[in-house]
C-alpha positions as CSV (number, residue, x, y, z in Angstrom):
1,M,0.5,54.5,53.9
2,S,0.5,58.3,53.9
3,V,-2.7,60.1,54.7
4,A,-3.4,63.9,54.3
5,I,-6.3,65.0,56.5
6,I,-7.6,68.3,55.0
7,A,-9.7,70.7,57.1
8,G,-9.8,74.4,57.7
9,I,-8.8,74.0,61.4
10,H,-5.7,74.5,63.6
11,P,-4.6,71.6,65.7
12,T,-3.6,73.5,68.8
13,I,-5.8,76.7,68.9
14,P,-9.0,76.0,70.9
15,R,-12.2,76.4,68.9
16,A,-15.6,74.7,69.2
17,S,-15.8,72.5,66.2
18,G,-16.8,68.9,65.7
19,I,-14.7,68.8,62.5
20,R,-11.6,70.0,64.5
21,S,-12.1,67.3,67.1
22,Y,-12.5,64.7,64.4
23,A,-9.5,65.7,62.3
24,V,-7.1,65.9,65.3
25,G,-8.5,62.7,66.9
26,L,-8.3,60.7,63.7
27,A,-4.8,62.0,63.0
28,R,-3.7,60.8,66.5
29,G,-5.3,57.5,66.1
30,L,-3.8,56.8,62.7
31,S,-0.4,57.8,64.0
32,R,-0.7,55.2,66.8
33,V,-1.2,52.4,64.3
34,G,1.8,53.4,62.3
35,E,0.4,55.5,59.5
36,K,2.2,58.6,58.3
37,V,-0.2,61.6,58.7
38,I,-0.1,65.1,57.3
39,L,-2.7,67.5,58.8
40,V,-3.4,70.3,56.2
41,G,-5.1,73.2,57.9
42,V,-4.7,76.9,58.6
43,G,-3.1,79.2,61.2
44,P,0.4,79.7,62.5
45,E,3.0,77.0,62.3
46,A,2.7,74.3,65.0
47,S,4.8,71.3,66.0
48,L,2.9,68.1,66.6
49,D,4.1,64.7,68.0
50,F,1.5,62.7,66.0
51,A,1.4,64.4,62.5
52,S,3.1,66.8,60.2
53,F,1.1,70.1,60.2
54,Q,1.0,72.0,57.0
55,S,-0.7,75.4,57.0
56,V,-2.1,76.8,53.8
57,N,-2.9,80.2,55.4
58,P,-1.2,81.9,58.4
59,N,-4.5,83.3,59.7
60,Y,-7.1,81.5,61.9
61,P,-10.0,81.2,61.8
62,V,-10.7,81.8,58.1
63,S,-13.9,81.4,56.0
64,T,-14.5,78.3,54.0
65,F,-14.0,80.4,50.8
66,T,-10.6,81.6,52.0
67,F,-9.5,78.1,53.0
68,V,-10.4,76.6,49.6
69,R,-8.6,79.4,47.8
70,S,-5.6,79.1,50.0
71,L,-5.5,75.3,49.6
72,A,-5.6,75.6,45.8
73,R,-2.7,78.0,45.9
74,W,-0.7,75.8,48.4
75,I,-1.2,72.6,46.4
76,R,0.4,74.1,43.3
77,H,3.7,74.4,45.2
78,H,3.4,71.4,47.6
79,P,2.5,68.3,45.6
80,F,1.3,65.3,47.7
81,E,3.5,62.2,47.8
82,R,2.3,59.6,45.2
83,G,-0.1,57.2,46.8
84,T,-1.3,59.5,49.6
85,V,-4.9,59.2,50.6
86,L,-6.5,62.7,50.6
87,H,-9.2,62.9,53.3
88,G,-11.3,66.0,53.2
89,Q,-13.9,67.0,55.9
90,R,-16.4,69.0,53.7
91,P,-17.4,68.5,50.1
92,D,-16.4,72.1,49.1
93,D,-13.0,71.7,50.7
94,L,-12.2,69.1,48.1
95,L,-12.6,71.6,45.1
96,P,-8.8,72.2,44.8
97,L,-8.2,68.5,44.6
98,M,-10.2,68.2,41.4
99,R,-7.4,69.4,39.2
100,L,-4.7,67.0,40.6
101,R,-3.1,64.7,38.1
102,G,-2.7,61.0,38.4
103,R,-6.2,60.4,40.0
104,P,-5.3,60.5,43.6
105,R,-7.3,58.6,46.1
106,I,-9.9,60.9,47.7
107,V,-12.1,60.2,50.7
108,C,-14.6,62.8,52.1
109,T,-16.2,62.7,55.5
110,V,-19.5,64.6,55.7
111,H,-20.3,65.8,59.2
112,G,-24.1,66.0,59.2
113,D,-25.4,68.0,56.3
114,P,-23.4,71.2,55.7
115,R,-26.0,72.4,53.2
116,R,-28.4,73.0,56.1
117,G,-26.1,75.5,57.8
118,I,-25.4,77.2,54.5
119,L,-29.1,77.6,53.7
120,E,-29.6,79.1,57.1
121,R,-26.7,81.6,57.1
122,H,-25.9,82.5,53.4
123,A,-27.5,84.2,50.4
124,C,-28.8,82.4,47.3
125,L,-25.5,82.7,45.4
126,V,-23.5,80.9,48.1
127,R,-26.1,78.2,48.4
128,G,-26.0,77.6,44.6
129,L,-22.2,77.5,44.6
130,Y,-22.2,75.0,47.5
131,R,-24.7,72.7,45.8
132,A,-22.6,72.7,42.6
133,A,-19.4,72.0,44.6
134,E,-21.0,69.2,46.6
135,R,-22.2,67.4,43.4
136,K,-18.8,67.8,41.6
137,T,-16.5,66.7,44.5
138,L,-18.6,63.9,45.9
139,S,-19.0,62.5,42.3
140,R,-15.2,62.4,42.1
141,A,-14.5,61.1,45.6
142,D,-13.6,57.4,45.9
143,H,-15.5,57.0,49.1
144,V,-17.9,59.2,51.2
145,I,-18.1,58.7,55.0
146,C,-21.1,59.9,56.9
147,V,-20.7,60.2,60.6
148,S,-24.4,59.6,61.3
149,Q,-27.1,57.3,60.1
150,T,-29.4,60.3,59.4
151,G,-26.7,61.9,57.4
152,L,-26.4,58.8,55.3
153,E,-30.1,58.9,54.6
154,V,-29.9,62.5,53.5
155,Y,-27.1,61.9,51.1
156,L,-28.6,58.7,49.6
157,K,-31.8,60.6,49.0
158,R,-29.8,63.5,47.4
159,F,-27.3,61.2,45.5
160,P,-28.8,57.7,45.1
161,Q,-26.1,56.9,42.6
162,F,-23.5,57.0,45.4
163,R,-24.9,54.0,47.2
164,R,-21.9,51.8,46.5
165,K,-19.4,54.2,47.8
166,I,-21.0,55.7,50.9
167,S,-21.0,54.3,54.4
168,V,-21.5,55.3,58.1
169,I,-18.5,55.5,60.4
170,P,-19.2,57.5,63.5
171,V,-17.0,60.2,65.0
172,G,-14.6,59.0,67.7
173,I,-13.7,60.2,71.1
174,D,-10.7,59.8,73.4
175,L,-11.9,57.6,76.2
176,S,-8.7,58.0,78.1
177,L,-9.3,61.8,78.3
178,F,-13.1,61.9,78.6
179,K,-14.1,60.0,81.7
180,P,-15.9,60.8,85.0
181,L,-14.3,63.3,87.4
182,D,-15.5,64.7,90.7
183,R,-18.3,67.2,90.1
184,T,-17.6,69.4,93.1
185,A,-13.9,69.6,92.5
186,A,-14.5,70.5,88.8
187,R,-16.7,73.3,89.8
188,R,-14.2,74.6,92.3
189,Q,-11.4,74.5,89.6
190,L,-13.6,76.5,87.2
191,G,-14.6,79.0,89.9
192,L,-18.3,78.0,89.7
193,D,-20.9,77.9,92.5
194,D,-21.4,74.3,93.8
195,R,-25.1,74.2,92.7
196,P,-27.1,72.6,89.9
197,T,-25.3,73.3,86.6
198,I,-26.2,72.9,82.9
199,V,-23.5,73.1,80.2
200,F,-23.8,74.2,76.6
201,A,-20.7,73.5,74.5
202,G,-20.5,74.4,70.8
203,R,-20.5,77.2,68.3
204,L,-22.6,80.2,69.2
205,E,-24.6,80.3,66.0
206,S,-28.3,80.6,65.2
207,E,-28.8,76.9,64.3
208,K,-27.5,75.9,67.8
209,R,-30.4,77.8,69.4
210,V,-28.5,78.9,72.5
211,H,-31.0,81.7,73.0
212,A,-33.7,79.1,73.6
213,V,-31.6,77.7,76.5
214,T,-31.1,81.0,78.1
215,E,-34.8,81.9,77.7
216,A,-35.9,78.6,79.1
217,L,-33.7,78.8,82.2
218,R,-35.0,82.4,82.9
219,T,-38.5,81.0,83.2
220,L,-37.7,78.6,86.0
221,P,-38.3,79.7,89.6
222,D,-35.0,78.3,90.8
223,P,-32.9,77.9,87.6
224,P,-29.5,76.0,87.5
225,Q,-26.5,78.0,86.5
226,L,-25.6,77.8,82.8
227,V,-22.0,77.4,81.6
228,V,-21.4,78.3,78.0
229,A,-18.2,76.9,76.3
230,G,-17.6,78.2,72.8
231,E,-17.4,81.2,70.5
232,G,-19.4,82.5,67.6
233,R,-21.2,85.4,66.1
234,L,-23.9,85.5,68.8
235,R,-21.5,85.7,71.7
236,N,-21.8,89.4,72.4
237,R,-25.6,89.5,72.0
238,L,-26.1,86.5,74.3
239,Q,-23.7,87.8,76.9
240,G,-25.4,91.2,76.8
241,E,-28.8,89.7,77.4
242,S,-27.7,87.3,80.2
243,D,-27.5,87.8,83.9
244,P,-23.8,87.3,84.7
245,T,-24.8,85.6,88.0
246,A,-26.8,83.0,86.2
247,V,-24.8,82.5,83.0
248,R,-21.0,82.0,82.8
249,F,-19.3,82.4,79.4
250,L,-16.0,80.5,79.2
251,G,-15.2,81.4,75.6
252,A,-13.2,78.9,73.5
253,V,-12.0,76.0,75.7
254,A,-9.0,73.8,74.8
255,H,-10.2,70.3,74.0
256,E,-8.1,68.8,76.8
257,N,-9.9,71.0,79.3
258,M,-13.4,70.0,78.2
259,P,-13.6,66.9,80.5
260,L,-13.4,69.4,83.4
261,V,-16.2,71.5,82.0
262,L,-18.4,68.5,81.4
263,A,-17.6,67.1,84.8
264,A,-18.9,70.3,86.4
265,A,-22.3,69.7,84.9
266,D,-25.4,67.9,85.9
267,A,-26.3,67.7,82.2
268,L,-25.2,68.8,78.8
269,V,-27.9,70.7,76.8
270,L,-28.2,70.7,73.0
271,A,-31.1,72.7,71.6
272,S,-30.0,72.5,68.0
273,A,-32.3,72.8,65.0
274,F,-30.3,70.1,63.3
275,E,-27.3,67.9,64.0
276,G,-25.6,64.8,62.7
277,L,-23.8,63.0,65.5
278,P,-22.4,65.8,67.8
279,T,-19.0,64.8,69.3
280,V,-19.7,66.8,72.4
281,A,-22.7,64.6,73.2
282,L,-20.5,61.4,73.1
283,E,-17.9,63.2,75.2
284,A,-20.5,64.2,77.8
285,L,-21.8,60.6,78.0
286,A,-18.2,59.3,78.4
287,C,-17.8,61.7,81.3
288,G,-20.9,60.2,82.9
289,R,-23.2,63.2,82.2
290,P,-26.7,62.9,80.7
291,I,-27.9,65.0,77.9
292,I,-31.0,67.2,77.4
293,A,-31.5,67.5,73.6
294,T,-33.8,68.0,70.7
295,R,-34.7,64.8,68.8
296,V,-32.5,65.6,65.8
297,G,-29.8,63.7,63.9
298,D,-28.5,60.5,65.5
299,L,-29.2,61.8,69.1
300,P,-32.2,59.4,69.5
301,L,-29.9,56.5,68.6
302,I,-27.4,57.3,71.4
303,I,-29.6,58.8,74.2
304,E,-32.0,56.5,76.1
305,E,-34.9,58.6,77.2
306,G,-35.2,58.7,80.9
307,R,-31.9,56.9,81.5
308,T,-29.1,58.7,79.8
309,G,-31.0,61.9,78.9
310,L,-34.2,63.7,78.1
311,F,-35.7,65.0,74.9
312,F,-37.7,68.1,74.3
313,D,-39.6,69.4,71.2
314,G,-37.4,72.4,70.6
315,A,-39.8,74.9,72.3
316,V,-38.6,77.1,75.2
317,L,-41.3,75.6,77.4
318,G,-40.4,72.1,76.5
319,L,-36.8,72.7,77.4
320,R,-37.8,74.3,80.7
321,D,-39.9,71.2,81.6
322,A,-37.0,68.9,80.6
323,V,-34.6,70.8,82.9
324,A,-37.2,70.6,85.7
325,R,-37.3,66.8,85.2
326,L,-33.6,66.3,85.3
327,A,-33.6,65.0,88.8
328,S,-35.9,62.1,87.7
329,L,-32.8,60.5,85.9
330,G,-31.2,59.7,89.3
331,N,-27.7,58.4,89.1
332,S,-27.1,57.8,85.4
333,Q,-23.3,57.9,85.3
334,Q,-22.7,54.2,84.6
335,S,-25.4,54.1,81.9
336,C,-23.9,57.1,80.2
337,E,-20.4,55.6,80.3
338,R,-21.6,52.4,78.7
339,A,-23.4,54.3,76.0
340,A,-20.2,56.0,74.9
341,K,-17.8,53.1,74.9
342,R,-18.4,52.0,71.3
343,F,-17.3,55.4,70.1
344,G,-13.7,55.2,71.3
345,W,-11.1,56.0,68.7
346,D,-9.7,52.4,69.1
347,S,-13.0,51.2,67.5
348,V,-13.4,54.0,64.9
349,V,-9.8,54.3,63.5
350,P,-9.6,50.7,62.1
351,R,-12.9,51.3,60.2
352,V,-11.6,54.5,58.6
353,R,-8.3,52.8,57.9
354,E,-10.1,49.9,56.1
355,T,-11.7,52.5,53.9
356,Y,-8.4,53.9,52.9
357,Y,-7.1,50.5,51.9
358,A,-10.3,49.7,50.0
359,V,-10.0,52.7,47.7
360,G,-6.3,51.9,47.0
């Protein structure tokens, strides 16, 4: 079987993105079981040992609009091999596929609810265009994969007519890469002080509420150091407002280096207003690190309160109190590892592959 994984990402340039981790991890996993994989993305040419990379635009990153327009132009001159499964990662990314002849097999993975982020960051026109694109492309898709149970519930409420072609298959993680490492040695390698450390990893955007993390830590009498891994539009503002002795900004971190960052932490913090099933949460658990998080998305299904993490209500004071209670978790490493085991790519890839064959 030939599979084209379509996403506005680059496979080798570091960038905080759950979609990027999913697309690259899935491509690797499918390649291991003998499938021919084409990764259709953006950015400079790159040679991969697990897939053929086809770039539709030499720039990276690009907006969703630019990616969709570039993909439409690229498809006109690069027809997919007959029988290829086309697997998109956002409903609007599938728009250029709607005009393909021969009714190709189309699968779409929805990572949480993209509409939420669009409502938060864009004007009415963009919101309306997204809603129209979502309805059109998901109606045409042969199968829709939700990475979270809460995402499934959102889409079934929005599109009850899709019940027969929508399912939950979680994101996967590389358990050979994400595993416990020595905390003190990791801090030394990153040039961090060997003292209590909280890590935030993700896009520096408003819905991730990184500002709530920095504000909460400032209110503690003896705050842990905060390590921020990721880029985004709020980077300059956050860095300008933060004490450099208390907050360390790492910028974009290569995926293969994230185990070291997570190993340096006493806990990962997620203060998001909304999530589906964040990959970084599973990676932190696999590294034996607990999570302090808001009770959103599928996080309550993977975090055991008081054992593998702590929840807070989203308020700054709630987060401050959760950080102060972190020591109450004790040694949670083994419990965290056990919680992550069912999300290894070896378990996830066969389920995605079954979906491909089912739509054939």
